[in-house]
TORPA-4810 file (N, C-alpha, C, O; in nm, 3 decimals):
<nodes>
NODE_1_-2.543_-2.199_0.828_-2.535_-2.124_0.703_-2.509_-1.977_0.736_-2.579_-1.918_0.818_X
NODE_2_-2.408_-1.918_0.671_-2.377_-1.777_0.694_-2.446_-1.692_0.589_-2.459_-1.731_0.473_X
NODE_3_-2.489_-1.576_0.633_-2.557_-1.484_0.542_-2.457_-1.388_0.481_-2.357_-1.354_0.543_X
NODE_4_-2.485_-1.344_0.359_-2.401_-1.244_0.293_-2.418_-1.112_0.365_-2.528_-1.080_0.411_X
NODE_5_-2.312_-1.034_0.376_-2.324_-0.904_0.442_-2.420_-0.813_0.368_-2.428_-0.816_0.245_X
NODE_6_-2.492_-0.732_0.443_-2.588_-0.640_0.383_-2.542_-0.497_0.405_-2.488_-0.463_0.510_X
NODE_7_-2.565_-0.414_0.305_-2.530_-0.273_0.313_-2.631_-0.196_0.396_-2.723_-0.256_0.452_X
NODE_8_-2.617_-0.064_0.405_-2.707_0.021_0.483_-2.850_0.015_0.432_-2.944_0.032_0.508_X
NODE_9_-2.866_-0.008_0.302_-2.999_-0.010_0.243_-3.064_-0.149_0.249_-3.173_-0.167_0.194_X
NODE_10_-3.000_-0.245_0.313_-3.055_-0.379_0.325_-3.020_-0.471_0.209_-3.047_-0.591_0.215_X
NODE_11_-2.961_-0.416_0.105_-2.922_-0.497_-0.010_-2.798_-0.579_0.023_-2.716_-0.539_0.106_X
NODE_12_-2.785_-0.694_-0.042_-2.667_-0.778_-0.022_-2.546_-0.707_-0.080_-2.549_-0.661_-0.194_X
NODE_13_-2.442_-0.698_-0.001_-2.318_-0.632_-0.042_-2.228_-0.738_-0.105_-2.168_-0.819_-0.035_X
NODE_14_-2.220_-0.738_-0.239_-2.142_-0.841_-0.308_-2.005_-0.791_-0.351_-1.936_-0.856_-0.429_X
NODE_15_-1.964_-0.674_-0.299_-1.830_-0.626_-0.329_-1.728_-0.717_-0.264_-1.751_-0.769_-0.154_X
NODE_16_-1.618_-0.735_-0.331_-1.512_-0.818_-0.274_-1.446_-0.744_-0.160_-1.421_-0.624_-0.168_X
NODE_17_-1.417_-0.818_-0.053_-1.342_-0.758_0.056_-1.195_-0.757_0.015_-1.154_-0.836_-0.070_X
NODE_18_-1.115_-0.668_0.075_-0.973_-0.661_0.038_-0.904_-0.795_0.057_-0.934_-0.869_0.151_X
NODE_19_-0.813_-0.825_-0.033_-0.740_-0.951_-0.025_-0.650_-0.951_0.097_-0.580_-0.852_0.123_X
NODE_20_-0.650_-1.060_0.172_-0.556_-1.066_0.284_-0.413_-1.079_0.232_-0.389_-1.139_0.127_X
NODE_21_-0.322_-1.023_0.305_-0.181_-1.031_0.265_-0.133_-1.174_0.270_-0.165_-1.248_0.363_X
NODE_22_-0.056_-1.213_0.170_0.000_-1.348_0.166_0.123_-1.359_0.255_0.161_-1.469_0.294_X
NODE_23_0.185_-1.247_0.286_0.305_-1.248_0.371_0.281_-1.159_0.492_0.196_-1.069_0.488_X
NODE_24_0.353_-1.183_0.598_0.340_-1.103_0.720_0.419_-0.973_0.706_0.498_-0.955_0.614_X
NODE_25_0.396_-0.882_0.801_0.470_-0.756_0.802_0.619_-0.781_0.818_0.701_-0.715_0.753_X
NODE_26_0.655_-0.875_0.904_0.797_-0.907_0.924_0.860_-0.963_0.797_0.973_-0.930_0.764_X
NODE_27_0.786_-1.048_0.727_0.837_-1.103_0.600_0.852_-0.992_0.497_0.950_-0.989_0.423_X
NODE_28_0.755_-0.902_0.491_0.761_-0.790_0.396_0.884_-0.703_0.424_0.953_-0.662_0.331_X
NODE_29_0.910_-0.676_0.552_1.027_-0.596_0.588_1.156_-0.665_0.546_1.246_-0.601_0.492_X
NODE_30_1.166_-0.795_0.570_1.285_-0.870_0.531_1.307_-0.871_0.381_1.420_-0.857_0.334_X
NODE_31_1.200_-0.886_0.305_1.209_-0.885_0.159_1.252_-0.746_0.111_1.336_-0.735_0.021_X
NODE_32_1.194_-0.641_0.170_1.230_-0.504_0.131_1.377_-0.477_0.154_1.444_-0.419_0.069_X
NODE_33_1.428_-0.519_0.269_1.570_-0.500_0.300_1.656_-0.575_0.199_1.752_-0.519_0.145_X
NODE_34_1.623_-0.700_0.174_1.701_-0.781_0.081_1.703_-0.718_-0.059_1.809_-0.706_-0.120_X
NODE_35_1.586_-0.678_-0.108_1.578_-0.619_-0.242_1.652_-0.486_-0.249_1.720_-0.458_-0.348_X
NODE_36_1.640_-0.404_-0.145_1.706_-0.273_-0.146_1.858_-0.288_-0.144_1.928_-0.215_-0.214_X
NODE_37_1.909_-0.381_-0.064_2.054_-0.406_-0.060_2.102_-0.452_-0.197_2.207_-0.408_-0.245_X
NODE_38_2.025_-0.540_-0.260_2.064_-0.591_-0.392_2.066_-0.480_-0.497_2.154_-0.477_-0.583_X
NODE_39_1.970_-0.389_-0.490_1.959_-0.283_-0.591_2.053_-0.166_-0.567_2.104_-0.107_-0.662_X
NODE_40_2.076_-0.131_-0.441_2.155_-0.011_-0.411_2.297_-0.040_-0.364_2.382_0.048_-0.366_X
NODE_41_2.323_-0.161_-0.321_2.449_-0.205_-0.260_2.483_-0.122_-0.136_2.600_-0.112_-0.099_X
NODE_42_2.384_-0.063_-0.073_2.403_0.017_0.049_2.383_-0.069_0.173_2.312_-0.169_0.169_X
NODE_43_2.446_-0.026_0.284_2.430_-0.095_0.412_2.302_-0.047_0.479_2.280_0.074_0.494_X
NODE_44_2.217_-0.140_0.519_2.092_-0.106_0.585_2.116_-0.082_0.734_2.181_-0.161_0.802_X
NODE_45_2.061_0.029_0.784_2.065_0.059_0.927_1.947_-0.008_0.995_1.961_-0.066_1.102_X
NODE_46_1.830_0.001_0.932_1.711_-0.062_0.989_1.585_-0.027_0.914_1.584_0.059_0.826_X
NODE_47_1.478_-0.096_0.950_1.345_-0.069_0.895_1.278_0.030_0.989_1.271_0.007_1.110_X
NODE_48_1.227_0.141_0.934_1.166_0.243_1.020_1.014_0.237_1.020_0.951_0.288_1.113_X
NODE_49_0.954_0.176_0.917_0.809_0.159_0.918_0.767_0.050_0.820_0.833_0.026_0.718_X
NODE_50_0.655_-0.014_0.853_0.593_-0.114_0.766_0.443_-0.088_0.773_0.385_-0.086_0.882_X
NODE_51_0.379_-0.068_0.657_0.236_-0.041_0.656_0.169_-0.119_0.543_0.219_-0.122_0.431_X
NODE_52_0.055_-0.182_0.573_-0.019_-0.250_0.466_-0.087_-0.147_0.377_-0.128_-0.040_0.423_X
NODE_53_-0.097_-0.180_0.249_-0.171_-0.096_0.154_-0.277_-0.184_0.089_-0.282_-0.304_0.116_X
NODE_54_-0.360_-0.126_0.005_-0.462_-0.205_-0.064_-0.400_-0.312_-0.153_-0.457_-0.419_-0.172_X
NODE_55_-0.281_-0.282_-0.207_-0.217_-0.373_-0.302_-0.097_-0.447_-0.247_-0.036_-0.525_-0.319_X
NODE_56_-0.062_-0.426_-0.120_0.055_-0.495_-0.066_0.110_-0.429_0.058_0.040_-0.415_0.159_X
NODE_57_0.236_-0.387_0.051_0.306_-0.331_0.166_0.389_-0.210_0.126_0.441_-0.204_0.015_X
NODE_58_0.401_-0.112_0.217_0.489_0.003_0.200_0.585_0.002_0.317_0.544_0.014_0.433_X
NODE_59_0.713_-0.013_0.287_0.816_-0.027_0.389_0.915_0.087_0.375_0.954_0.122_0.264_X
NODE_60_0.954_0.147_0.488_1.055_0.252_0.488_1.182_0.196_0.551_1.180_0.142_0.661_X
NODE_61_1.294_0.210_0.479_1.421_0.152_0.522_1.527_0.263_0.528_1.539_0.344_0.437_X
NODE_62_1.603_0.265_0.638_1.712_0.361_0.654_1.843_0.294_0.614_1.873_0.183_0.659_X
NODE_63_1.922_0.362_0.531_2.050_0.307_0.483_2.162_0.409_0.499_2.137_0.529_0.512_X
NODE_64_2.285_0.360_0.499_2.403_0.447_0.499_2.435_0.480_0.354_2.472_0.392_0.276_X
NODE_65_2.419_0.606_0.317_2.447_0.651_0.181_2.596_0.677_0.161_2.652_0.644_0.057_X
NODE_66_2.660_0.736_0.262_2.801_0.774_0.250_2.867_0.760_0.386_2.832_0.829_0.482_X
NODE_67_2.964_0.669_0.394_3.039_0.645_0.519_3.140_0.756_0.539_3.212_0.793_0.446_X
NODE_68_3.146_0.809_0.661_3.240_0.916_0.693_3.316_0.882_0.820_3.275_0.794_0.896_X
NODE_69_3.426_0.951_0.842_3.501_0.938_0.967_3.496_1.074_1.035_3.540_1.172_0.976_X
NODE_70_3.443_1.082_1.155_3.388_0.974_1.237_3.249_0.933_1.185_3.187_1.005_1.107_X
NODE_71_3.204_0.816_1.229_3.076_0.763_1.181_2.958_0.852_1.220_2.852_0.843_1.159_X
NODE_72_2.976_0.936_1.319_2.867_1.027_1.358_2.836_1.128_1.248_2.734_1.196_1.255_X
NODE_73_2.923_1.139_1.148_2.897_1.230_1.036_2.856_1.157_0.908_2.854_1.217_0.801_X
NODE_74_2.823_1.026_0.919_2.773_0.950_0.804_2.651_1.020_0.744_2.576_1.089_0.813_X
NODE_75_2.633_1.001_0.613_2.512_1.048_0.546_2.418_0.928_0.535_2.455_0.824_0.480_X
NODE_76_2.297_0.945_0.588_2.196_0.840_0.585_2.085_0.878_0.489_2.073_0.994_0.449_X
NODE_77_2.003_0.781_0.451_1.889_0.807_0.364_1.775_0.715_0.402_1.795_0.604_0.453_X
NODE_78_1.653_0.763_0.375_1.534_0.681_0.391_1.483_0.644_0.252_1.472_0.730_0.165_X
NODE_79_1.452_0.518_0.234_1.395_0.468_0.110_1.258_0.410_0.136_1.237_0.342_0.237_X
NODE_80_1.163_0.436_0.047_1.033_0.370_0.050_1.038_0.255_-0.047_1.078_0.270_-0.162_X
NODE_81_0.995_0.139_-0.001_0.991_0.019_-0.085_0.846_-0.028_-0.089_0.784_-0.047_0.016_X
NODE_82_0.793_-0.047_-0.209_0.656_-0.093_-0.226_0.658_-0.236_-0.278_0.722_-0.266_-0.379_X
NODE_83_0.585_-0.324_-0.207_0.577_-0.466_-0.243_0.433_-0.505_-0.270_0.340_-0.442_-0.219_X
NODE_84_0.413_-0.609_-0.352_0.281_-0.665_-0.372_0.242_-0.747_-0.250_0.323_-0.765_-0.158_X
NODE_85_0.120_-0.797_-0.248_0.074_-0.884_-0.139_0.161_-1.008_-0.125_0.174_-1.063_-0.015_X
NODE_86_0.219_-1.052_-0.236_0.303_-1.172_-0.235_0.450_-1.142_-0.211_0.531_-1.234_-0.204_X
NODE_87_0.486_-1.014_-0.197_0.624_-0.978_-0.168_0.709_-0.945_-0.289_0.831_-0.936_-0.278_X
NODE_88_0.647_-0.928_-0.405_0.722_-0.889_-0.524_0.743_-0.737_-0.523_0.653_-0.662_-0.487_X
NODE_89_0.862_-0.694_-0.563_0.896_-0.553_-0.564_0.817_-0.480_-0.673_0.817_-0.522_-0.788_X
NODE_90_0.751_-0.372_-0.634_0.681_-0.286_-0.730_0.768_-0.165_-0.760_0.791_-0.130_-0.876_X
NODE_91_0.818_-0.099_-0.653_0.900_0.020_-0.672_0.979_0.049_-0.545_0.950_-0.002_-0.437_X
NODE_92_1.080_0.134_-0.562_1.153_0.187_-0.447_1.201_0.326_-0.484_1.228_0.355_-0.600_X
NODE_93_1.212_0.413_-0.383_1.264_0.547_-0.409_1.321_0.606_-0.281_1.274_0.578_-0.171_X
NODE_94_1.424_0.689_-0.298_1.482_0.759_-0.184_1.393_0.879_-0.154_1.363_0.959_-0.243_X
NODE_95_1.351_0.891_-0.028_1.261_0.999_0.010_1.329_1.107_0.093_1.284_1.222_0.095_X
NODE_96_1.438_1.072_0.161_1.512_1.169_0.242_1.659_1.134_0.243_1.698_1.018_0.228_X
NODE_97_1.741_1.238_0.263_1.886_1.220_0.279_1.932_1.320_0.384_1.894_1.437_0.378_X
NODE_98_2.013_1.275_0.481_2.047_1.361_0.593_2.172_1.309_0.663_2.211_1.194_0.645_X
NODE_99_2.233_1.396_0.744_2.350_1.357_0.824_2.302_1.280_0.947_2.200_1.315_1.007_X
NODE_100_2.375_1.177_0.984_2.341_1.099_1.103_2.333_1.195_1.223_2.421_1.279_1.241_X
NODE_101_2.230_1.181_1.301_2.214_1.264_1.420_2.160_1.403_1.395_2.148_1.481_1.488_X
NODE_102_2.128_1.435_1.270_2.077_1.570_1.243_1.937_1.584_1.302_1.863_1.486_1.312_X
NODE_103_1.902_1.705_1.341_1.773_1.728_1.404_1.663_1.762_1.305_1.548_1.778_1.346_X
NODE_104_1.695_1.775_1.177_1.595_1.811_1.078_1.557_1.693_0.989_1.531_1.711_0.870_X
NODE_105_1.553_1.574_1.045_1.525_1.453_0.968_1.386_1.456_0.908_1.364_1.396_0.803_X
NODE_106_1.290_1.524_0.971_1.154_1.527_0.921_1.138_1.602_0.790_1.033_1.592_0.726_X
NODE_107_1.239_1.675_0.749_1.232_1.755_0.627_1.263_1.667_0.506_1.364_1.597_0.505_X
NODE_108_1.177_1.671_0.406_1.197_1.593_0.284_1.308_1.655_0.199_1.322_1.778_0.194_X
NODE_109_1.386_1.568_0.132_1.492_1.618_0.043_1.430_1.669_-0.085_1.322_1.625_-0.125_X
NODE_110_1.497_1.759_-0.150_1.448_1.818_-0.274_1.494_1.739_-0.393_1.462_1.774_-0.506_X
</nodes>
């Protein structure tokens, strides 16, 4: 028989623990890429981060915003995609826009 967890004061802690994610980080990344391509029709360069949240997943995806010749002058963008625990899209937004290879990528766009 397992005992219920107890808090610092010895009382039984009956708060619910966070729900485990129904999908893996890799699945969340794949869903984010698929949804972003469908919504923006942009070419994805790659996934730059995947992080669990209390309500699901936050994924950052890099895309080609504007193709240029030569390709070293392409305009890229980072998008944040928020998914539920089950992989349903909650929101997405562009957080940065920059030239490929630029050294000021850490700066947020206005």
